[in-house]
C-alpha positions in Angstrom: 195.6 151.4 126.2 195.5 148.4 124.2 195.8 146.0 128.0 192.9 147.9 129.7 190.2 147.1 126.2 191.8 144.0 125.8 191.4 143.1 129.5 187.3 144.6 128.9 186.5 142.2 126.1 187.8 139.9 128.5 184.5 140.0 131.5 181.8 140.4 128.0 182.2 136.5 128.2 178.8 133.5 128.2 180.2 131.2 130.7 178.9 127.7 130.4 180.3 126.1 133.4 179.8 121.9 135.1 178.2 121.9 138.2 178.5 117.8 138.7 176.5 115.5 139.6 175.5 116.0 143.6 175.2 119.1 145.3 175.9 122.9 145.4 179.5 122.1 146.9 180.2 119.8 143.5 180.9 123.0 141.7 184.9 123.3 140.9 187.3 126.6 142.4 187.0 127.6 138.5 183.2 127.6 138.2 183.1 129.0 141.9 185.0 132.0 140.4 183.0 133.1 137.6 179.8 132.4 138.9 180.4 135.2 142.0 182.0 137.2 138.9 178.7 137.3 136.4 175.9 139.4 136.6 173.2 136.8 135.8 173.8 132.7 136.4 171.2 131.2 135.0 170.2 127.0 135.6 169.8 124.8 133.0 167.1 122.9 134.6 165.7 119.4 132.6 168.5 117.7 130.7 169.4 116.5 134.7 169.1 117.4 138.2 171.2 118.4 141.1 170.1 116.6 144.5 169.4 120.5 145.9 167.1 123.0 144.7 168.2 125.9 143.9 167.8 128.3 146.4 171.4 126.0 147.8 173.0 126.7 145.0 171.9 131.1 145.6 173.3 130.5 149.2 176.4 129.2 148.3 177.7 131.1 145.3 176.3 134.1 146.6 173.9 135.2 143.7 170.4 134.8 142.2 170.4 132.0 140.0 167.4 132.3 136.8 165.8 128.6 136.1 166.0 128.5 132.4 163.5 125.9 131.2 164.1 123.9 127.9 161.6 126.5 126.3 164.1 129.7 127.3 167.3 126.7 126.5 166.7 125.6 123.2 164.1 129.1 121.2 164.9 132.1 123.1 168.4 131.6 124.5 170.2 134.1 121.7 168.2 137.2 123.8 168.7 135.9 127.2 171.3 135.4 127.2 173.9 135.1 124.2 173.3 138.0 122.8 173.9 139.8 126.5 177.3 138.8 126.8 178.3 140.6 124.3 177.9 143.7 127.4 178.1 141.4 130.9 179.8 138.3 132.2 177.1 135.7 131.8 176.5 131.8 133.1 174.7 128.7 132.1 175.2 126.7 135.1 175.1 122.9 133.6 174.3 119.9 135.9 177.2 117.7 134.6 179.6 118.7 132.4 178.3 121.3 129.5 179.8 119.1 126.8 177.1 115.3 128.3 173.5 116.8 126.4 174.1 117.8 123.6 172.2 121.2 123.8 175.0 122.6 125.3 177.1 122.1 122.0 174.7 123.6 120.1 174.9 126.6 121.7 178.6 127.0 121.6 178.3 127.0 117.6 175.1 130.0 118.2 178.3 131.7 119.9 180.7 131.3 117.1 177.9 132.1 114.9 177.3 135.1 116.7 181.1 135.6 116.6 180.1 135.9 121.1 183.2 134.9 123.4 182.8 131.3 125.0 184.2 129.5 127.9 183.8 126.6 129.1 184.3 124.9 133.0 184.0 120.9 133.1 183.4 119.1 135.8 182.4 115.0 137.1 179.5 113.6 134.4 177.4 110.4 134.6 179.1 109.5 130.9 182.8 109.4 133.3 181.3 108.9 137.0 179.5 106.2 135.6 182.7 103.5 136.3 181.3 103.4 139.9 180.0 100.3 138.9 183.0 98.6 138.3 182.4 98.6 133.8 186.2 99.9 132.6 185.3 102.6 130.6 187.4 102.4 127.6 185.1 98.9 127.6 182.2 101.7 126.8 180.3 101.8 123.4 177.6 104.0 121.8 176.0 105.1 124.4 171.7 105.4 123.5 168.9 107.2 125.9 166.1 105.2 127.2 162.7 106.7 126.9 158.9 106.5 128.3 157.2 104.4 126.3 153.3 105.6 126.1 149.9 103.6 124.3 151.0 104.5 120.5 154.4 104.9 121.1 157.5 102.5 121.8 160.7 103.3 120.3 162.9 101.0 120.0 165.9 102.2 117.5 168.5 101.6 120.4 168.3 97.9 120.2 170.5 98.3 117.6 173.6 101.1 119.2 173.4 98.2 122.2 172.9 94.8 119.2 176.6 96.5 117.8 178.6 96.9 121.0 176.8 93.4 122.6 178.8 91.7 118.9 182.1 94.1 120.3 181.8 93.3 123.2 181.6 96.6 125.1 179.3 97.6 127.8 176.4 99.9 126.6 175.7 102.6 129.3 171.6 103.8 129.6 170.4 107.0 129.9 166.9 106.9 131.5 164.0 109.7 130.7 163.4 113.0 132.3 159.9 115.0 132.1 160.5 118.3 133.3 158.6 120.7 132.7 156.3 118.9 129.6 152.3 119.5 128.2 150.3 116.6 128.0 149.2 116.5 124.0 145.8 117.9 125.2 147.8 121.6 126.3 149.9 121.4 123.8 146.9 120.8 121.2 145.5 123.9 123.1 148.7 126.4 123.8 148.0 125.9 127.2 150.5 126.6 129.6 149.9 124.1 131.8 152.8 121.4 132.8 153.0 117.8 134.0 154.7 117.6 137.3 158.1 116.3 136.9 158.8 112.5 136.6 162.0 110.4 136.0 162.6 106.8 134.3 163.3 104.0 136.7 166.0 101.3 136.2 162.2 98.7 136.5 160.9 100.3 133.9 164.4 100.6 131.6 164.5 96.8 132.1 161.6 96.0 131.6 161.1 97.7 128.4 164.5 96.9 127.6 163.0 93.1 127.4 160.0 93.7 125.5 161.5 94.7 122.8 163.6 92.3 123.3 160.7 90.8 122.7 159.2 91.7 119.7 163.2 91.2 118.0 164.2 88.6 119.6 168.4 88.5 118.6 169.5 88.2 122.3 170.2 91.2 122.1 168.9 92.2 126.7 166.9 89.6 127.1 165.9 88.7 131.2 168.8 86.7 131.5 171.1 89.9 130.6 173.9 91.0 133.2 173.5 94.5 133.7 174.6 97.3 136.8 172.2 99.5 137.6 172.9 102.6 139.4 170.7 105.4 141.4 172.0 108.4 142.5 175.9 107.8 141.3 178.3 110.8 142.9 176.0 110.8 146.5 177.2 110.0 150.2 173.4 107.9 149.0 174.4 106.2 146.2 173.5 103.2 144.7 174.6 100.2 143.0 173.3 96.6 142.2 174.1 94.4 139.3 172.2 91.2 138.2 169.5 90.3 135.5 167.8 92.3 133.8 165.1 90.1 135.3 166.9 90.0 138.4 167.0 94.0 138.4 164.1 95.3 137.5 162.2 93.8 141.1 165.2 96.1 143.2 164.1 99.1 144.4 166.8 102.0 144.2 165.0 104.6 145.4 164.8 108.4 144.7 166.7 109.9 140.9 168.1 110.2 139.0 169.1 106.2 137.6 170.5 105.0 134.6 171.8 101.5 133.7 174.8 100.0 132.5 174.6 96.5 130.3 177.8 94.4 130.7 179.7 93.4 127.3 182.5 90.6 127.9 183.9 91.2 130.7 187.4 90.8 132.7 189.0 89.3 136.0 188.9 93.0 137.3 185.0 93.5 136.0 183.4 90.3 137.5 185.5 90.4 140.9 183.9 94.6 141.2 180.3 93.7 139.3 180.7 90.0 142.4 180.7 92.8 145.7 178.1 94.3 144.0 175.7 91.3 142.9 171.8 91.5 144.2 171.5 89.5 146.6 168.9 88.9 149.7 169.6 91.9 151.8 169.1 93.9 148.4 166.0 96.2 148.9 163.3 95.1 146.7 160.2 97.5 145.0 156.6 96.3 146.3 155.2 94.6 143.7 152.5 97.6 142.8 155.9 100.1 142.4 157.2 97.8 139.8 156.7 100.5 136.8 155.8 103.4 138.4 158.4 106.4 137.5 159.6 108.4 140.1 157.3 111.5 141.2 159.2 113.6 143.2 157.2 115.4 146.2 156.5 119.1 146.5 
């Protein structure tokens, strides 16, 4: 009876499953086997995006996929999928790797507190795939997030982290802002469940914001001539990588999301060869002048 009981307990698990970076086929074999046996499958849909919609996942996984927004994951998670996982297998699918965002680490701590069995299936994320930019991963310092500036809110707390990395010669990965199912201040104050269209920061915007902060701080951390690498749609067939100064990269048309930026620290011979391979040139696509300050708003 004991082995049978243990077998039943083993089936009652909350699974965090990394999906990788591109599409439905980036899931690992282990992850796919887990998803196929789960009674409920959720897709966390706000810290990052895949290049395909949920219907593609459903067709490939042969399971219905429930989109989980910020409110569901951060406020309703215990009732929706943590506590039910004591009685059934439930999976939360995460773009990239489950532990690339602190949100998912919080879910694991809650599982421990609630004594809910959990398992994690890892996958590629921008945190390691950014090595495609040609800069060695062991030479990266702290990662920073760059959020959309507004007329009244222009946070620059990232500046000190970039400065600290620069002082010891480390590269800095900049993760660019994503706005999915966000409410305007007016709708939030009025309690209206009306959401803004999704928006994704471009490398162009990121470069301009970094240079704006440098103009204010004047410490030489991210001036217009700072060497950087822009990456777009990493892991996809049409991924794009361009190296150049911040001022140069601010003019490049990197296309569809997701974008990220790396500020280069000290570089060795191999890194320099890679940067030269990706160096901006006359054939690099450029933005139209009126598009330089526009974030990406996907068509519906």
